N, C-alpha and C positions, 0 to 999 in steps of 0.2 A: 391517384395523385396524392403526394404527401409533402409536407413542408419540412419533415424531419423532426418536428416538435410534437410533444404530447398535447392533447386538447386541454384547454384551460387558460387562465390568465397569467400564469407564471412563466411565460415564454422568455422573459429577460433573464430569469435565473437559469433556465435551460441553456440559453445561448452562452452565458458566462461559463457554465459548467462544461459545455462542449469545447470552448476555447481552452480552458484549463486542462481538459482531458487530452487535447491534441498536443499540448506542451509536454505532458507526461509521456504520451505515445512516442513523440520524436526523441525525447530524452532516453527512453527505454531502448528505442531502436539504436541510438548511438552507442549506448552501453553494450548492447548485444554485439554489434558489429566490431567494437573495440576489444571486448573481453571474451566473448563466447561464440564468435563466428564459426559456423559449421556444426555446432553442438545442438542437440535436440533437447528441449525442455519438457518437463511434465507441468502442465498448468494446474494451479490450485486457486480456486475462487471460493472464498468463505465469507459469509455474512456474519458480522458480530451482532451483539445485542443492540436494540434501538438506542440512539443517542439523543438526549434532550438538550444537553448543554455542550455545544461544539468546542468552545474555548477550553472547557474542562477536559473534554475528550482528547484534544490535541496535547494538552499538558500531560495527561495520563499516558498517551502513546509515546511522547518524547521521553518520559521518565522510564517507561518499560524498555525502551531501546538504549537507555543510558545517554540520552542527549540533553543538551541545555534547552532552556525554554524556547530559544529562537535559533533552531538549527540552520546550518548552511551547507551547501555542497562541499564535500571534502571532510566533513565531521565524521569521526569514528563512531561506530554503533556496536553495542555489545548485548544483544538480547539472549535469553535462554528459552528455547522452545523444545518441549517434549524431553526435557532433561539434558539437551545438547546446548552448549554455549556456542554462540555464533559470533563472528566478528565481521564487520563490513564497513562500508563508507556511504554516506549520503550522496546521491547523485542528482536528486531533484527535490525541490521544496516549492510548494505553492499554497494558496489558501485552502485548497481542496485535496491535496495529495502530498505524499512523501515517498520518494523512491530510494531504495538502499541496494547496493551491490555487495554481495559476499563472494568468496571464491567459487561458490557453486550455485548461486541463485541471484535473481533480480526480484527483490521484495518490493511490493507496491501497496501502500495503505491509502485508501481513497474514501473521501466523504461520499457515501452513497446518496443518490438523489432521493431515495425513499426513507432515509433517516438512520441508516446503520453505517458503521465503519466497515469497509470491505478490505479483505486481504486478497489481492490479485497478484499472485506470485508466479514466477517461472523458475522451477527447480531443475537444475541441470544434473544434479546427483542427489536424488532424494535419499535422506538418511533414515527417515522414519518409515515404518511399515505402512502407516496411514497418515501422510502429512496433512490431509484435510482435517482429520480429527485433532491432530496436534495443534494446528493453527486455530481451529475453532475453540479449543480449550484455552489457548493463549489469549484470544480475543475476549472470551467470556471473563477470564480473570482480570484482564487489563481494563475492561469497560464495565465491570460489575457496579451496579448502582449503590 
């Protein structure tokens, strides 16, 4: 039998994170059904370096994506990953996640429960020979201490 929570006293934080995660999940599902229905994606999950200061980390992420400090759904995004310039649109913003849709991907940046920023993407047309390495390098540069 399980409660769905990890052992320890931080169950309230886990509960909040699960609720925020569901909002990202449903937002991503809506984007998939609207823009990518029937297409198969290559999943990319990459852990960035440990984050000690989350407000600073979100500011760094927003800057690397070409976003204002307080992004909103519909805002344009312009990152460069692995030498390729991407364009996209924010579709989800919460205290723990940011979702971006490009013509060929659903990019999701998530505050990892263990202290790292996670890139959890769905790439419908991978352009890099090793997208995991490209995103790992991008996260390392973006969140370098």
